[in-house]
C-alpha positions in Angstrom: 0.0 0.0 0.0 1.4 3.4 -0.9 1.6 6.3 1.6 -1.1 8.8 1.4 0.5 11.8 3.2 3.9 13.5 3.3 6.0 12.8 6.3 8.8 14.9 7.7 11.3 12.2 6.6 9.9 12.3 3.0 10.6 16.0 2.7 13.9 16.1 4.6 15.3 13.5 2.3 15.1 15.8 -0.6 15.1 19.3 1.0 18.6 20.6 1.6 19.6 21.5 5.1 18.2 24.9 6.1 17.1 26.8 9.1 13.5 25.9 8.2 14.2 22.1 8.4 12.2 21.8 11.6 9.1 22.3 9.5 8.2 25.4 11.4 11.2 27.6 11.2 9.4 30.2 13.3 7.2 30.9 10.3 4.7 28.1 10.8 5.7 26.3 7.6 4.3 22.9 6.9 6.4 20.2 5.2 4.7 21.1 1.9 5.8 24.7 2.4 9.4 23.5 2.7 9.0 21.3 -0.4 7.8 24.4 -2.3 10.6 26.6 -1.0 13.1 24.0 -2.3 11.5 23.1 -5.6 10.6 19.5 -4.8 6.8 19.5 -4.7 6.7 17.5 -7.9 8.5 14.6 -6.2 5.6 14.3 -3.8 2.7 15.0 -6.2 1.1 11.6 -5.7 1.1 12.2 -1.9 -0.2 15.7 -1.7 -3.7 15.9 -0.3 -6.2 18.7 -0.7 -6.2 19.6 3.0 -2.4 20.4 2.9 -2.2 22.5 -0.3 -4.0 25.5 1.2 -2.4 25.6 4.6 -1.0 29.1 5.4 2.1 29.9 7.4 2.5 32.9 9.8 2.9 35.2 6.9 -0.3 34.0 5.3 1.6 32.2 2.5 0.4 28.9 1.0 2.8 26.4 -0.6 1.7 27.9 -4.0 3.0 31.4 -2.9 6.3 29.9 -2.1 6.6 27.8 -5.2 5.8 30.9 -7.3 8.2 33.0 -5.4 11.0 30.5 -6.0 10.2 30.4 -9.7 9.5 26.7 -10.0 6.8 26.4 -12.6 6.7 22.6 -12.3 5.9 22.9 -8.5 3.2 25.6 -9.3 1.6 23.3 -11.9 1.8 20.3 -9.4 0.1 22.3 -6.7 -2.6 23.5 -9.0 -3.3 20.0 -10.2 -3.6 18.9 -6.5 -6.4 21.5 -6.0 -4.7 24.5 -4.4 -6.7 27.7 -4.4 -4.9 30.2 -6.6 -6.8 33.3 -5.3 -5.7 33.3 -1.7 -3.8 36.4 -0.7 -1.0 36.8 1.9 -1.1 39.1 4.9 0.5 41.8 2.7 -1.9 41.2 -0.2 0.5 39.2 -2.4 
């Protein structure tokens, strides 16, 4: 049976060491936020669930915001296929 959800070890295997590697990083980032920040959402596409794609961190950013900010169109497309809402705004209106 395949896994249905991302785990910390799944993300940390492909996400380089960073100060955010505790999945919170003081910004309230989920593991999917970290994957988006490090351009590796596509590696988890089959495990992304609709409840995690719209989670917001302390800055009001979704994984989609971070994927777009990092310039990874493949991750943006992957998150959109997973059902992320593309009209959510950050705390600053971005």
